[in-house]
C-alpha positions as CSV (number, residue, x, y, z in Angstrom):
1,M,-15.2,2.2,-11.0
2,R,-11.5,1.4,-11.6
3,R,-9.4,-0.4,-9.0
4,I,-6.2,1.5,-8.1
5,G,-3.1,0.5,-6.3
6,I,-1.5,-2.8,-5.5
7,P,-3.2,-4.4,-2.5
8,V,-0.8,-5.9,0.1
9,V,-1.5,-9.6,0.2
10,L,-0.3,-11.3,3.3
11,A,-0.8,-14.9,4.2
12,L,-0.3,-15.6,7.8
13,A,-1.7,-19.0,8.8
14,G,-4.3,-18.5,6.0
15,V,-6.3,-16.0,8.0
16,A,-7.1,-12.4,7.0
17,L,-9.4,-10.5,9.3
18,A,-10.4,-6.8,8.8
19,G,-12.8,-4.4,10.5
20,T,-13.4,-2.9,13.9
21,G,-14.1,-5.4,16.6
22,N,-12.8,-8.4,14.6
23,P,-10.4,-10.5,16.6
24,A,-6.7,-10.3,15.7
25,T,-4.6,-13.4,15.3
26,A,-2.5,-14.0,18.5
27,H,1.3,-13.9,18.2
28,D,1.4,-12.6,14.6
29,P,2.8,-9.1,14.1
30,L,0.2,-6.5,13.2
31,M,0.3,-5.6,9.5
32,V,-2.0,-3.5,7.3
33,G,-2.6,-3.1,3.6
34,V,-4.6,-0.3,1.9
35,D,-6.8,-1.0,-1.1
36,C,-8.2,2.0,-3.0
37,W,-10.7,2.5,-5.9
38,N,-11.4,5.8,-7.5
39,E,-13.4,7.7,-10.1
40,I,-12.7,11.2,-11.1
41,G,-13.3,13.4,-8.1
42,S,-13.7,10.7,-5.4
43,A,-12.0,7.7,-3.8
44,L,-12.9,4.8,-1.5
45,C,-10.2,3.0,0.5
46,D,-10.3,0.0,2.7
47,A,-7.8,-0.8,5.5
48,V,-7.0,-4.5,5.6
49,P,-5.2,-5.4,8.9
50,I,-4.1,-8.9,9.8
51,G,-2.3,-10.3,12.8
52,G,-1.9,-8.4,16.1
53,T,-3.6,-9.3,19.3
54,G,-7.2,-8.7,20.5
55,T,-9.3,-6.5,18.2
56,Y,-8.5,-3.6,15.8
57,I,-9.6,-0.6,17.8
58,S,-8.6,2.5,15.7
59,Y,-8.0,3.5,12.1
60,D,-6.3,6.9,11.8
61,W,-6.4,8.1,8.1
62,S,-4.2,10.8,6.4
63,V,-4.8,12.0,2.9
64,E,-2.5,14.2,0.8
65,E,-3.0,15.7,-2.7
66,R,-0.3,17.1,-5.0
67,P,-0.3,18.1,-8.6
68,T,2.7,15.9,-9.4
69,L,4.6,13.2,-7.4
70,S,7.5,15.6,-6.8
71,S,5.5,18.7,-5.8
72,S,4.6,19.6,-2.2
73,P,1.1,18.7,-1.1
74,T,-1.6,21.3,-1.9
75,S,-4.0,19.9,0.6
76,S,-4.0,17.3,3.4
77,Y,-6.2,16.2,6.2
78,Q,-6.5,13.6,8.9
79,L,-9.5,11.5,10.1
80,Y,-9.3,9.7,13.4
81,G,-11.7,6.9,14.6
82,S,-12.7,3.3,14.3
83,N,-13.8,3.2,10.6
84,P,-11.8,0.7,8.5
85,Q,-13.1,2.5,5.3
86,L,-12.3,6.0,4.0
87,S,-14.5,7.8,1.5
88,S,-12.9,11.0,0.2
89,Y,-13.2,13.7,-2.5
90,C,-10.1,14.4,-4.6
91,T,-9.0,16.8,-7.3
92,A,-9.1,15.3,-10.8
93,G,-5.6,14.7,-12.2
94,Y,-3.9,15.2,-8.8
95,H,-1.7,12.5,-7.2
96,V,-3.3,11.3,-3.9
97,T,-1.5,9.4,-1.1
98,V,-3.7,7.7,1.5
99,T,-2.1,6.4,4.7
100,V,-3.7,4.6,7.6
101,L,-2.4,3.8,11.1
102,V,-4.2,0.8,12.7
103,K,-4.0,0.0,16.4
104,D,-5.0,-3.2,18.1
105,S,-6.4,-3.7,21.6
106,Q,-2.9,-4.5,23.0
107,G,-1.4,-1.2,21.7
108,A,0.5,-2.6,18.6
109,T,0.4,-0.4,15.6
110,A,1.0,-0.8,11.8
111,V,1.0,1.7,8.9
112,G,-0.2,1.0,5.4
113,N,-0.5,3.3,2.4
114,S,-1.6,3.6,-1.2
115,G,-1.1,6.2,-4.0
116,F,-3.2,6.9,-7.1
117,T,-4.1,9.6,-9.6
118,C,-7.6,10.9,-9.1
């Protein structure tokens, strides 16, 4: 499996917490990175939120595929819920953009994304 994308590395007080139900660090702004790996025809992405207040309660994912970076998407879909990980099929050779919106228990939100060629 080949690692794709550039993970967002954030150092806030040396603490990085991810996953549903994990406590957020008080008084730090909510931020999120997306780390994706892919093989031909499939991809796996992790949301990596840090900061915020309370717990991370939702992860809303959006996926778009397009033949080239400058073309319109040929397919797209959304997944809503509490899963910090996305597993998806993708069309070999197409450019894929994955975006996640994370919300903490106090209502703060942050968006992260990653792009790769399937």
